[in-house]
PDB file with one MODEL, atoms N, CA, C and O in Angstrom:
MODEL        1
ATOM      1  N   MET A   1      83.636 101.120 100.533  1.00  0.00           N
ATOM      2  CA  MET A   1      84.485 101.633  99.463  1.00  0.00           C
ATOM      3  C   MET A   1      85.794 102.141 100.058  1.00  0.00           C
ATOM      4  O   MET A   1      85.800 102.796 101.100  1.00  0.00           O
ATOM      5  N   SER A   2      86.894 101.835  99.392  1.00  0.00           N
ATOM      6  CA  SER A   2      88.190 102.297  99.890  1.00  0.00           C
ATOM      7  C   SER A   2      88.374 103.777  99.586  1.00  0.00           C
ATOM      8  O   SER A   2      87.711 104.348  98.720  1.00  0.00           O
ATOM      9  N   GLU A   3      89.287 104.369 100.321  1.00  0.00           N
ATOM     10  CA  GLU A   3      89.558 105.782 100.131  1.00  0.00           C
ATOM     11  C   GLU A   3      90.243 106.013  98.786  1.00  0.00           C
ATOM     12  O   GLU A   3      91.107 105.234  98.384  1.00  0.00           O
ATOM     13  N   ARG A   4      89.862 107.072  98.098  1.00  0.00           N
ATOM     14  CA  ARG A   4      90.424 107.381  96.784  1.00  0.00           C
ATOM     15  C   ARG A   4      91.850 107.887  96.933  1.00  0.00           C
ATOM     16  O   ARG A   4      92.142 108.697  97.813  1.00  0.00           O
ATOM     17  N   LEU A   5      92.729 107.409  96.075  1.00  0.00           N
ATOM     18  CA  LEU A   5      94.110 107.881  96.030  1.00  0.00           C
ATOM     19  C   LEU A   5      94.115 109.325  95.542  1.00  0.00           C
ATOM     20  O   LEU A   5      93.376 109.681  94.624  1.00  0.00           O
ATOM     21  N   GLU A   6      94.943 110.145  96.155  1.00  0.00           N
ATOM     22  CA  GLU A   6      95.089 111.544  95.751  1.00  0.00           C
ATOM     23  C   GLU A   6      96.563 111.858  95.555  1.00  0.00           C
ATOM     24  O   GLU A   6      97.433 111.240  96.169  1.00  0.00           O
ATOM     25  N   VAL A   7      96.826 112.822  94.696  1.00  0.00           N
ATOM     26  CA  VAL A   7      98.172 113.364  94.550  1.00  0.00           C
ATOM     27  C   VAL A   7      98.107 114.850  94.875  1.00  0.00           C
ATOM     28  O   VAL A   7      97.067 115.490  94.722  1.00  0.00           O
ATOM     29  N   HIS A   8      99.224 115.379  95.320  1.00  0.00           N
ATOM     30  CA  HIS A   8      99.291 116.774  95.770  1.00  0.00           C
ATOM     31  C   HIS A   8     100.320 117.499  94.909  1.00  0.00           C
ATOM     32  O   HIS A   8     101.485 117.107  94.842  1.00  0.00           O
ATOM     33  N   VAL A   9      99.865 118.569  94.250  1.00  0.00           N
ATOM     34  CA  VAL A   9     100.694 119.281  93.279  1.00  0.00           C
ATOM     35  C   VAL A   9     100.993 120.691  93.796  1.00  0.00           C
ATOM     36  O   VAL A   9     100.096 121.533  93.849  1.00  0.00           O
ATOM     37  N   PRO A  10     102.259 120.955  94.181  1.00  0.00           N
ATOM     38  CA  PRO A  10     102.623 122.321  94.576  1.00  0.00           C
ATOM     39  C   PRO A  10     102.604 123.232  93.348  1.00  0.00           C
ATOM     40  O   PRO A  10     103.111 122.880  92.283  1.00  0.00           O
ATOM     41  N   ILE A  11     102.013 124.399  93.525  1.00  0.00           N
ATOM     42  CA  ILE A  11     101.879 125.360  92.421  1.00  0.00           C
ATOM     43  C   ILE A  11     102.240 126.748  92.931  1.00  0.00           C
ATOM     44  O   ILE A  11     101.857 127.138  94.034  1.00  0.00           O
ATOM     45  N   ARG A  12     102.978 127.482  92.116  1.00  0.00           N
ATOM     46  CA  ARG A  12     103.169 128.908  92.415  1.00  0.00           C
ATOM     47  C   ARG A  12     102.896 129.694  91.142  1.00  0.00           C
ATOM     48  O   ARG A  12     103.071 129.190  90.033  1.00  0.00           O
ATOM     49  N   LEU A  13     102.471 130.921  91.319  1.00  0.00           N
ATOM     50  CA  LEU A  13     102.214 131.773  90.169  1.00  0.00           C
ATOM     51  C   LEU A  13     103.483 132.542  89.831  1.00  0.00           C
ATOM     52  O   LEU A  13     104.118 133.134  90.704  1.00  0.00           O
ATOM     53  N   ALA A  14     103.834 132.526  88.574  1.00  0.00           N
ATOM     54  CA  ALA A  14     104.946 133.328  88.075  1.00  0.00           C
ATOM     55  C   ALA A  14     104.311 134.532  87.391  1.00  0.00           C
ATOM     56  O   ALA A  14     103.714 134.411  86.321  1.00  0.00           O
ATOM     57  N   ILE A  15     104.447 135.680  88.016  1.00  0.00           N
ATOM     58  CA  ILE A  15     103.792 136.889  87.520  1.00  0.00           C
ATOM     59  C   ILE A  15     104.858 137.829  86.967  1.00  0.00           C
ATOM     60  O   ILE A  15     105.750 138.281  87.685  1.00  0.00           O
ATOM     61  N   GLU A  16     104.740 138.110  85.670  1.00  0.00           N
ATOM     62  CA  GLU A  16     105.669 139.019  85.015  1.00  0.00           C
ATOM     63  C   GLU A  16     104.861 140.006  84.190  1.00  0.00           C
ATOM     64  O   GLU A  16     104.285 139.646  83.163  1.00  0.00           O
ATOM     65  N   HIS A  17     104.823 141.237  84.637  1.00  0.00           N
ATOM     66  CA  HIS A  17     104.019 142.284  84.011  1.00  0.00           C
ATOM     67  C   HIS A  17     102.558 141.837  84.015  1.00  0.00           C
ATOM     68  O   HIS A  17     101.994 141.627  85.089  1.00  0.00           O
ATOM     69  N   SER A  18     101.938 141.688  82.866  1.00  0.00           N
ATOM     70  CA  SER A  18     100.536 141.270  82.830  1.00  0.00           C
ATOM     71  C   SER A  18     100.399 139.774  82.551  1.00  0.00           C
ATOM     72  O   SER A  18      99.280 139.271  82.444  1.00  0.00           O
ATOM     73  N   ASP A  19     101.516 139.057  82.432  1.00  0.00           N
ATOM     74  CA  ASP A  19     101.478 137.617  82.183  1.00  0.00           C
ATOM     75  C   ASP A  19     101.536 136.850  83.498  1.00  0.00           C
ATOM     76  O   ASP A  19     102.330 137.166  84.385  1.00  0.00           O
ATOM     77  N   VAL A  20     100.678 135.833  83.606  1.00  0.00           N
ATOM     78  CA  VAL A  20     100.673 134.973  84.780  1.00  0.00           C
ATOM     79  C   VAL A  20     100.774 133.533  84.299  1.00  0.00           C
ATOM     80  O   VAL A  20     100.006 133.106  83.437  1.00  0.00           O
ATOM     81  N   ALA A  21     101.708 132.797  84.847  1.00  0.00           N
ATOM     82  CA  ALA A  21     101.870 131.385  84.501  1.00  0.00           C
ATOM     83  C   ALA A  21     101.899 130.567  85.781  1.00  0.00           C
ATOM     84  O   ALA A  21     102.340 131.043  86.827  1.00  0.00           O
ATOM     85  N   GLU A  22     101.426 129.337  85.687  1.00  0.00           N
ATOM     86  CA  GLU A  22     101.483 128.415  86.811  1.00  0.00           C
ATOM     87  C   GLU A  22     102.760 127.599  86.712  1.00  0.00           C
ATOM     88  O   GLU A  22     103.059 127.035  85.659  1.00  0.00           O
ATOM     89  N   VAL A  23     103.508 127.533  87.792  1.00  0.00           N
ATOM     90  CA  VAL A  23     104.698 126.689  87.856  1.00  0.00           C
ATOM     91  C   VAL A  23     104.340 125.505  88.749  1.00  0.00           C
ATOM     92  O   VAL A  23     103.975 125.683  89.911  1.00  0.00           O
ATOM     93  N   ARG A  24     104.447 124.296  88.199  1.00  0.00           N
ATOM     94  CA  ARG A  24     104.136 123.079  88.952  1.00  0.00           C
ATOM     95  C   ARG A  24     105.422 122.322  89.231  1.00  0.00           C
ATOM     96  O   ARG A  24     106.337 122.304  88.408  1.00  0.00           O
ATOM     97  N   ALA A  25     105.482 121.702  90.395  1.00  0.00           N
ATOM     98  CA  ALA A  25     106.698 120.975  90.780  1.00  0.00           C
ATOM     99  C   ALA A  25     106.505 119.470  90.718  1.00  0.00           C
ATOM    100  O   ALA A  25     107.238 118.735  91.380  1.00  0.00           O
ATOM    101  N   GLY A  26     105.553 118.996  89.952  1.00  0.00           N
ATOM    102  CA  GLY A  26     105.283 117.564  89.910  1.00  0.00           C
ATOM    103  C   GLY A  26     104.177 117.207  90.892  1.00  0.00           C
ATOM    104  O   GLY A  26     103.504 118.090  91.424  1.00  0.00           O
ATOM    105  N   ALA A  27     103.989 115.923  91.132  1.00  0.00           N
ATOM    106  CA  ALA A  27     102.937 115.451  92.027  1.00  0.00           C
ATOM    107  C   ALA A  27     103.561 114.613  93.131  1.00  0.00           C
ATOM    108  O   ALA A  27     104.482 113.832  92.893  1.00  0.00           O
ATOM    109  N   PHE A  28     103.051 114.785  94.326  1.00  0.00           N
ATOM    110  CA  PHE A  28     103.588 114.090  95.491  1.00  0.00           C
ATOM    111  C   PHE A  28     102.500 113.254  96.155  1.00  0.00           C
ATOM    112  O   PHE A  28     101.321 113.605  96.124  1.00  0.00           O
ATOM    113  N   ALA A  29     102.916 112.149  96.753  1.00  0.00           N
ATOM    114  CA  ALA A  29     101.976 111.222  97.372  1.00  0.00           C
ATOM    115  C   ALA A  29     101.378 111.761  98.666  1.00  0.00           C
ATOM    116  O   ALA A  29     100.285 111.356  99.063  1.00  0.00           O
ATOM    117  N   THR A  30     102.092 112.677  99.329  1.00  0.00           N
ATOM    118  CA  THR A  30     101.561 113.239 100.577  1.00  0.00           C
ATOM    119  C   THR A  30     101.589 114.759 100.518  1.00  0.00           C
ATOM    120  O   THR A  30     102.419 115.361  99.837  1.00  0.00           O
ATOM    121  N   LYS A  31     100.671 115.354 101.242  1.00  0.00           N
ATOM    122  CA  LYS A  31     100.614 116.813 101.308  1.00  0.00           C
ATOM    123  C   LYS A  31     101.853 117.357 102.021  1.00  0.00           C
ATOM    124  O   LYS A  31     102.338 118.440 101.694  1.00  0.00           O
ATOM    125  N   THR A  32     102.358 116.604 102.990  1.00  0.00           N
ATOM    126  CA  THR A  32     103.555 117.019 103.718  1.00  0.00           C
ATOM    127  C   THR A  32     104.736 117.219 102.779  1.00  0.00           C
ATOM    128  O   THR A  32     105.471 118.199 102.905  1.00  0.00           O
ATOM    129  N   GLU A  33     104.924 116.294 101.834  1.00  0.00           N
ATOM    130  CA  GLU A  33     106.020 116.433 100.872  1.00  0.00           C
ATOM    131  C   GLU A  33     105.786 117.618  99.944  1.00  0.00           C
ATOM    132  O   GLU A  33     106.727 118.341  99.616  1.00  0.00           O
ATOM    133  N   ALA A  34     104.548 117.825  99.521  1.00  0.00           N
ATOM    134  CA  ALA A  34     104.232 118.966  98.656  1.00  0.00           C
ATOM    135  C   ALA A  34     104.503 120.283  99.385  1.00  0.00           C
ATOM    136  O   ALA A  34     104.968 121.245  98.775  1.00  0.00           O
ATOM    137  N   GLU A  35     104.215 120.327 100.685  1.00  0.00           N
ATOM    138  CA  GLU A  35     104.466 121.538 101.471  1.00  0.00           C
ATOM    139  C   GLU A  35     105.963 121.843 101.554  1.00  0.00           C
ATOM    140  O   GLU A  35     106.353 123.006 101.654  1.00  0.00           O
ATOM    141  N   LYS A  36     106.798 120.810 101.514  1.00  0.00           N
ATOM    142  CA  LYS A  36     108.249 121.026 101.532  1.00  0.00           C
ATOM    143  C   LYS A  36     108.702 121.789 100.288  1.00  0.00           C
ATOM    144  O   LYS A  36     109.659 122.561 100.345  1.00  0.00           O
ATOM    145  N   VAL A  37     108.018 121.576  99.171  1.00  0.00           N
ATOM    146  CA  VAL A  37     108.341 122.312  97.948  1.00  0.00           C
ATOM    147  C   VAL A  37     108.012 123.794  98.135  1.00  0.00           C
ATOM    148  O   VAL A  37     108.798 124.661  97.754  1.00  0.00           O
ATOM    149  N   LEU A  38     106.839 124.080  98.726  1.00  0.00           N
ATOM    150  CA  LEU A  38     106.484 125.482  98.985  1.00  0.00           C
ATOM    151  C   LEU A  38     107.512 126.119  99.923  1.00  0.00           C
ATOM    152  O   LEU A  38     107.918 127.263  99.717  1.00  0.00           O
ATOM    153  N   ASP A  39     107.930 125.379 100.948  1.00  0.00           N
ATOM    154  CA  ASP A  39     108.952 125.891 101.870  1.00  0.00           C
ATOM    155  C   ASP A  39     110.248 126.195 101.124  1.00  0.00           C
ATOM    156  O   ASP A  39     110.888 127.215 101.378  1.00  0.00           O
ATOM    157  N   TYR A  40     110.637 125.308 100.202  1.00  0.00           N
ATOM    158  CA  TYR A  40     111.860 125.516  99.414  1.00  0.00           C
ATOM    159  C   TYR A  40     111.727 126.768  98.554  1.00  0.00           C
ATOM    160  O   TYR A  40     112.626 127.607  98.521  1.00  0.00           O
ATOM    161  N   TRP A  41     110.589 126.887  97.853  1.00  0.00           N
ATOM    162  CA  TRP A  41     110.392 128.069  97.007  1.00  0.00           C
ATOM    163  C   TRP A  41     110.513 129.353  97.827  1.00  0.00           C
ATOM    164  O   TRP A  41     111.144 130.317  97.394  1.00  0.00           O
ATOM    165  N   ARG A  42     109.901 129.356  99.019  1.00  0.00           N
ATOM    166  CA  ARG A  42     109.996 130.551  99.877  1.00  0.00           C
ATOM    167  C   ARG A  42     111.449 130.790 100.290  1.00  0.00           C
ATOM    168  O   ARG A  42     111.912 131.931 100.310  1.00  0.00           O
ATOM    169  N   ALA A  43     112.168 129.710 100.620  1.00  0.00           N
ATOM    170  CA  ALA A  43     113.557 129.830 101.071  1.00  0.00           C
ATOM    171  C   ALA A  43     114.469 130.406  99.987  1.00  0.00           C
ATOM    172  O   ALA A  43     115.448 131.084 100.298  1.00  0.00           O
ATOM    173  N   VAL A  44     114.153 130.140  98.724  1.00  0.00           N
ATOM    174  CA  VAL A  44     114.991 130.678  97.645  1.00  0.00           C
ATOM    175  C   VAL A  44     114.473 132.022  97.137  1.00  0.00           C
ATOM    176  O   VAL A  44     114.961 132.538  96.131  1.00  0.00           O
ATOM    177  N   GLY A  45     113.486 132.588  97.832  1.00  0.00           N
ATOM    178  CA  GLY A  45     113.097 133.965  97.536  1.00  0.00           C
ATOM    179  C   GLY A  45     111.810 134.190  96.763  1.00  0.00           C
ATOM    180  O   GLY A  45     111.482 135.338  96.463  1.00  0.00           O
ATOM    181  N   HIS A  46     111.073 133.151  96.433  1.00  0.00           N
ATOM    182  CA  HIS A  46     109.807 133.365  95.719  1.00  0.00           C
ATOM    183  C   HIS A  46     108.761 133.922  96.680  1.00  0.00           C
ATOM    184  O   HIS A  46     108.565 133.398  97.777  1.00  0.00           O
ATOM    185  N   THR A  47     108.098 134.986  96.254  1.00  0.00           N
ATOM    186  CA  THR A  47     107.080 135.622  97.094  1.00  0.00           C
ATOM    187  C   THR A  47     105.713 135.640  96.430  1.00  0.00           C
ATOM    188  O   THR A  47     104.751 136.159  96.996  1.00  0.00           O
ATOM    189  N   SER A  48     105.623 135.076  95.232  1.00  0.00           N
ATOM    190  CA  SER A  48     104.346 135.062  94.522  1.00  0.00           C
ATOM    191  C   SER A  48     103.375 134.095  95.202  1.00  0.00           C
ATOM    192  O   SER A  48     103.792 133.233  95.974  1.00  0.00           O
ATOM    193  N   PRO A  49     102.072 134.243  94.910  1.00  0.00           N
ATOM    194  CA  PRO A  49     101.090 133.330  95.505  1.00  0.00           C
ATOM    195  C   PRO A  49     101.421 131.882  95.161  1.00  0.00           C
ATOM    196  O   PRO A  49     101.837 131.576  94.043  1.00  0.00           O
ATOM    197  N   MET A  50     101.230 131.000  96.132  1.00  0.00           N
ATOM    198  CA  MET A  50     101.476 129.577  95.914  1.00  0.00           C
ATOM    199  C   MET A  50     100.539 128.756  96.784  1.00  0.00           C
ATOM    200  O   MET A  50      99.997 129.246  97.774  1.00  0.00           O
ATOM    201  N   GLY A  51     100.361 127.513  96.404  1.00  0.00           N
ATOM    202  CA  GLY A  51      99.491 126.630  97.158  1.00  0.00           C
ATOM    203  C   GLY A  51      99.638 125.209  96.642  1.00  0.00           C
ATOM    204  O   GLY A  51     100.504 124.909  95.819  1.00  0.00           O
ATOM    205  N   ILE A  52      98.767 124.340  97.148  1.00  0.00           N
ATOM    206  CA  ILE A  52      98.814 122.933  96.766  1.00  0.00           C
ATOM    207  C   ILE A  52      97.467 122.548  96.189  1.00  0.00           C
ATOM    208  O   ILE A  52      96.428 122.779  96.807  1.00  0.00           O
ATOM    209  N   ARG A  53      97.486 121.969  95.019  1.00  0.00           N
ATOM    210  CA  ARG A  53      96.266 121.450  94.394  1.00  0.00           C
ATOM    211  C   ARG A  53      96.243 119.947  94.637  1.00  0.00           C
ATOM    212  O   ARG A  53      97.167 119.235  94.243  1.00  0.00           O
ATOM    213  N   THR A  54      95.180 119.464  95.291  1.00  0.00           N
ATOM    214  CA  THR A  54      95.029 118.044  95.564  1.00  0.00           C
ATOM    215  C   THR A  54      94.063 117.467  94.536  1.00  0.00           C
ATOM    216  O   THR A  54      92.939 117.943  94.381  1.00  0.00           O
ATOM    217  N   LEU A  55      94.526 116.429  93.835  1.00  0.00           N
ATOM    218  CA  LEU A  55      93.748 115.839  92.748  1.00  0.00           C
ATOM    219  C   LEU A  55      93.459 114.370  93.034  1.00  0.00           C
ATOM    220  O   LEU A  55      94.353 113.635  93.454  1.00  0.00           O
ATOM    221  N   PRO A  56      92.218 113.932  92.811  1.00  0.00           N
ATOM    222  CA  PRO A  56      91.915 112.509  92.951  1.00  0.00           C
ATOM    223  C   PRO A  56      92.500 111.743  91.764  1.00  0.00           C
ATOM    224  O   PRO A  56      92.641 112.290  90.670  1.00  0.00           O
ATOM    225  N   VAL A  57      92.834 110.488  91.988  1.00  0.00           N
ATOM    226  CA  VAL A  57      93.344 109.632  90.921  1.00  0.00           C
ATOM    227  C   VAL A  57      92.236 108.671  90.525  1.00  0.00           C
ATOM    228  O   VAL A  57      91.693 107.961  91.371  1.00  0.00           O
ATOM    229  N   TRP A  58      91.900 108.648  89.243  1.00  0.00           N
ATOM    230  CA  TRP A  58      90.834 107.792  88.710  1.00  0.00           C
ATOM    231  C   TRP A  58      91.457 106.686  87.878  1.00  0.00           C
ATOM    232  O   TRP A  58      92.457 106.907  87.195  1.00  0.00           O
ATOM    233  N   GLY A  59      90.876 105.506  87.932  1.00  0.00           N
ATOM    234  CA  GLY A  59      91.360 104.392  87.133  1.00  0.00           C
ATOM    235  C   GLY A  59      90.925 104.496  85.689  1.00  0.00           C
ATOM    236  O   GLY A  59      91.685 104.173  84.777  1.00  0.00           O
ATOM    237  N   THR A  60      89.678 104.955  85.479  1.00  0.00           N
ATOM    238  CA  THR A  60      89.140 105.057  84.129  1.00  0.00           C
ATOM    239  C   THR A  60      88.247 106.288  84.020  1.00  0.00           C
ATOM    240  O   THR A  60      87.777 106.816  85.028  1.00  0.00           O
ATOM    241  N   ALA A  61      88.020 106.735  82.802  1.00  0.00           N
ATOM    242  CA  ALA A  61      87.085 107.842  82.577  1.00  0.00           C
ATOM    243  C   ALA A  61      85.671 107.428  82.972  1.00  0.00           C
ATOM    244  O   ALA A  61      84.909 108.241  83.496  1.00  0.00           O
ATOM    245  N   ASP A  62      85.314 106.158  82.722  1.00  0.00           N
ATOM    246  CA  ASP A  62      83.980 105.677  83.098  1.00  0.00           C
ATOM    247  C   ASP A  62      83.762 105.778  84.603  1.00  0.00           C
ATOM    248  O   ASP A  62      82.667 106.121  85.049  1.00  0.00           O
ATOM    249  N   GLU A  63      84.793 105.482  85.387  1.00  0.00           N
ATOM    250  CA  GLU A  63      84.712 105.589  86.844  1.00  0.00           C
ATOM    251  C   GLU A  63      84.472 107.047  87.251  1.00  0.00           C
ATOM    252  O   GLU A  63      83.654 107.331  88.126  1.00  0.00           O
ATOM    253  N   TRP A  64      85.188 107.952  86.610  1.00  0.00           N
ATOM    254  CA  TRP A  64      85.043 109.383  86.889  1.00  0.00           C
ATOM    255  C   TRP A  64      83.638 109.868  86.538  1.00  0.00           C
ATOM    256  O   TRP A  64      83.020 110.610  87.300  1.00  0.00           O
ATOM    257  N   ILE A  65      83.139 109.440  85.376  1.00  0.00           N
ATOM    258  CA  ILE A  65      81.799 109.832  84.935  1.00  0.00           C
ATOM    259  C   ILE A  65      80.747 109.273  85.888  1.00  0.00           C
ATOM    260  O   ILE A  65      79.809 109.980  86.257  1.00  0.00           O
ATOM    261  N   ALA A  66      80.894 108.009  86.290  1.00  0.00           N
ATOM    262  CA  ALA A  66      79.934 107.379  87.203  1.00  0.00           C
ATOM    263  C   ALA A  66      79.901 108.087  88.558  1.00  0.00           C
ATOM    264  O   ALA A  66      78.880 108.067  89.245  1.00  0.00           O
ATOM    265  N   ALA A  67      81.016 108.711  88.941  1.00  0.00           N
ATOM    266  CA  ALA A  67      81.085 109.431  90.214  1.00  0.00           C
ATOM    267  C   ALA A  67      80.488 110.830  90.103  1.00  0.00           C
ATOM    268  O   ALA A  67      80.474 111.575  91.083  1.00  0.00           O
ATOM    269  N   GLY A  68      80.000 111.188  88.935  1.00  0.00           N
ATOM    270  CA  GLY A  68      79.384 112.498  88.751  1.00  0.00           C
ATOM    271  C   GLY A  68      80.265 113.475  88.027  1.00  0.00           C
ATOM    272  O   GLY A  68      80.053 114.684  88.119  1.00  0.00           O
ATOM    273  N   ALA A  69      81.262 112.979  87.299  1.00  0.00           N
ATOM    274  CA  ALA A  69      82.178 113.834  86.535  1.00  0.00           C
ATOM    275  C   ALA A  69      82.706 114.963  87.422  1.00  0.00           C
ATOM    276  O   ALA A  69      82.502 116.143  87.137  1.00  0.00           O
ATOM    277  N   ILE A  70      83.378 114.581  88.486  1.00  0.00           N
ATOM    278  CA  ILE A  70      83.865 115.532  89.476  1.00  0.00           C
ATOM    279  C   ILE A  70      85.068 116.281  88.917  1.00  0.00           C
ATOM    280  O   ILE A  70      86.015 115.679  88.411  1.00  0.00           O
ATOM    281  N   ALA A  71      85.011 117.600  89.018  1.00  0.00           N
ATOM    282  CA  ALA A  71      86.127 118.435  88.561  1.00  0.00           C
ATOM    283  C   ALA A  71      87.308 118.270  89.506  1.00  0.00           C
ATOM    284  O   ALA A  71      87.153 117.740  90.606  1.00  0.00           O
ATOM    285  N   ALA A  72      88.467 118.712  89.093  1.00  0.00           N
ATOM    286  CA  ALA A  72      89.678 118.586  89.905  1.00  0.00           C
ATOM    287  C   ALA A  72      89.524 119.272  91.257  1.00  0.00           C
ATOM    288  O   ALA A  72      90.152 118.858  92.232  1.00  0.00           O
ATOM    289  N   SER A  73      88.702 120.311  91.332  1.00  0.00           N
ATOM    290  CA  SER A  73      88.517 121.022  92.589  1.00  0.00           C
ATOM    291  C   SER A  73      87.660 120.229  93.565  1.00  0.00           C
ATOM    292  O   SER A  73      87.562 120.593  94.737  1.00  0.00           O
ATOM    293  N   GLY A  74      87.036 119.145  93.095  1.00  0.00           N
ATOM    294  CA  GLY A  74      86.133 118.386  93.949  1.00  0.00           C
ATOM    295  C   GLY A  74      84.685 118.801  93.782  1.00  0.00           C
ATOM    296  O   GLY A  74      83.785 118.177  94.345  1.00  0.00           O
ATOM    297  N   GLU A  75      84.459 119.846  93.014  1.00  0.00           N
ATOM    298  CA  GLU A  75      83.095 120.310  92.758  1.00  0.00           C
ATOM    299  C   GLU A  75      82.599 119.710  91.450  1.00  0.00           C
ATOM    300  O   GLU A  75      83.390 119.515  90.528  1.00  0.00           O
ATOM    301  N   PRO A  76      81.299 119.411  91.349  1.00  0.00           N
ATOM    302  CA  PRO A  76      80.781 118.897  90.071  1.00  0.00           C
ATOM    303  C   PRO A  76      81.050 119.892  88.947  1.00  0.00           C
ATOM    304  O   PRO A  76      80.998 121.105  89.151  1.00  0.00           O
ATOM    305  N   SER A  77      81.333 119.372  87.781  1.00  0.00           N
ATOM    306  CA  SER A  77      81.579 120.224  86.627  1.00  0.00           C
ATOM    307  C   SER A  77      80.297 120.953  86.251  1.00  0.00           C
ATOM    308  O   SER A  77      79.231 120.338  86.208  1.00  0.00           O
ATOM    309  N   PRO A  78      80.381 122.254  85.979  1.00  0.00           N
ATOM    310  CA  PRO A  78      79.182 122.974  85.573  1.00  0.00           C
ATOM    311  C   PRO A  78      78.736 122.548  84.175  1.00  0.00           C
ATOM    312  O   PRO A  78      79.541 122.125  83.345  1.00  0.00           O
ATOM    313  N   GLU A  79      77.459 122.669  83.947  1.00  0.00           N
ATOM    314  CA  GLU A  79      76.935 122.390  82.605  1.00  0.00           C
ATOM    315  C   GLU A  79      77.462 123.472  81.670  1.00  0.00           C
ATOM    316  O   GLU A  79      77.567 124.631  82.069  1.00  0.00           O
ATOM    317  N   PRO A  80      77.797 123.110  80.431  1.00  0.00           N
ATOM    318  CA  PRO A  80      78.271 124.146  79.507  1.00  0.00           C
ATOM    319  C   PRO A  80      77.170 125.159  79.220  1.00  0.00           C
ATOM    320  O   PRO A  80      75.994 124.813  79.112  1.00  0.00           O
ATOM    321  N   ALA A  81      77.578 126.410  79.099  1.00  0.00           N
ATOM    322  CA  ALA A  81      76.615 127.483  78.803  1.00  0.00           C
ATOM    323  C   ALA A  81      76.168 127.364  77.361  1.00  0.00           C
ATOM    324  O   ALA A  81      76.951 126.988  76.488  1.00  0.00           O
ATOM    325  N   PRO A  82      74.889 127.688  77.109  1.00  0.00           N
ATOM    326  CA  PRO A  82      74.428 127.667  75.699  1.00  0.00           C
ATOM    327  C   PRO A  82      75.145 128.748  74.903  1.00  0.00           C
ATOM    328  O   PRO A  82      75.561 129.760  75.467  1.00  0.00           O
ATOM    329  N   PRO A  83      75.293 128.544  73.598  1.00  0.00           N
ATOM    330  CA  PRO A  83      75.972 129.567  72.787  1.00  0.00           C
ATOM    331  C   PRO A  83      75.233 130.889  72.854  1.00  0.00           C
ATOM    332  O   PRO A  83      74.004 130.924  72.908  1.00  0.00           O
ATOM    333  N   ALA A  84      75.991 131.978  72.851  1.00  0.00           N
ATOM    334  CA  ALA A  84      75.402 133.305  72.898  1.00  0.00           C
ATOM    335  C   ALA A  84      74.711 133.613  71.567  1.00  0.00           C
ATOM    336  O   ALA A  84      75.176 133.210  70.501  1.00  0.00           O
ATOM    337  N   ALA A  85      73.612 134.323  71.652  1.00  0.00           N
ATOM    338  CA  ALA A  85      72.902 134.724  70.440  1.00  0.00           C
ATOM    339  C   ALA A  85      73.710 135.794  69.729  1.00  0.00           C
ATOM    340  O   ALA A  85      74.277 136.683  70.364  1.00  0.00           O
ATOM    341  N   VAL A  86      73.758 135.706  68.439  1.00  0.00           N
ATOM    342  CA  VAL A  86      74.487 136.695  67.642  1.00  0.00           C
ATOM    343  C   VAL A  86      73.449 137.566  66.940  1.00  0.00           C
ATOM    344  O   VAL A  86      72.507 137.060  66.331  1.00  0.00           O
ATOM    345  N   GLY A  87      73.627 138.826  67.030  1.00  0.00           N
ATOM    346  CA  GLY A  87      72.649 139.636  66.305  1.00  0.00           C
ATOM    347  C   GLY A  87      72.731 141.016  66.613  1.00  0.00           C
ATOM    348  O   GLY A  87      71.966 141.815  66.073  1.00  0.00           O
TER     349      GLY A  87
ENDMDL
END
């Protein structure tokens, strides 16, 4: 089997008071290019937490499901919790 294509998404948190938002800079073919975005953000003064999210690229939903419905983190998706009892 060939290696799965991945994209690398630079992300930083924009934290303002109690609001937190994710700022994404698009997707890059290599982690090296994504790291350049983090370097740029630091150079222009951003100090909030930042990192790179690496995502696999799937051709079809059926392919993703056949692979075990892998979450973006690479971990299998958890089973949904049953509804809470009301009473």
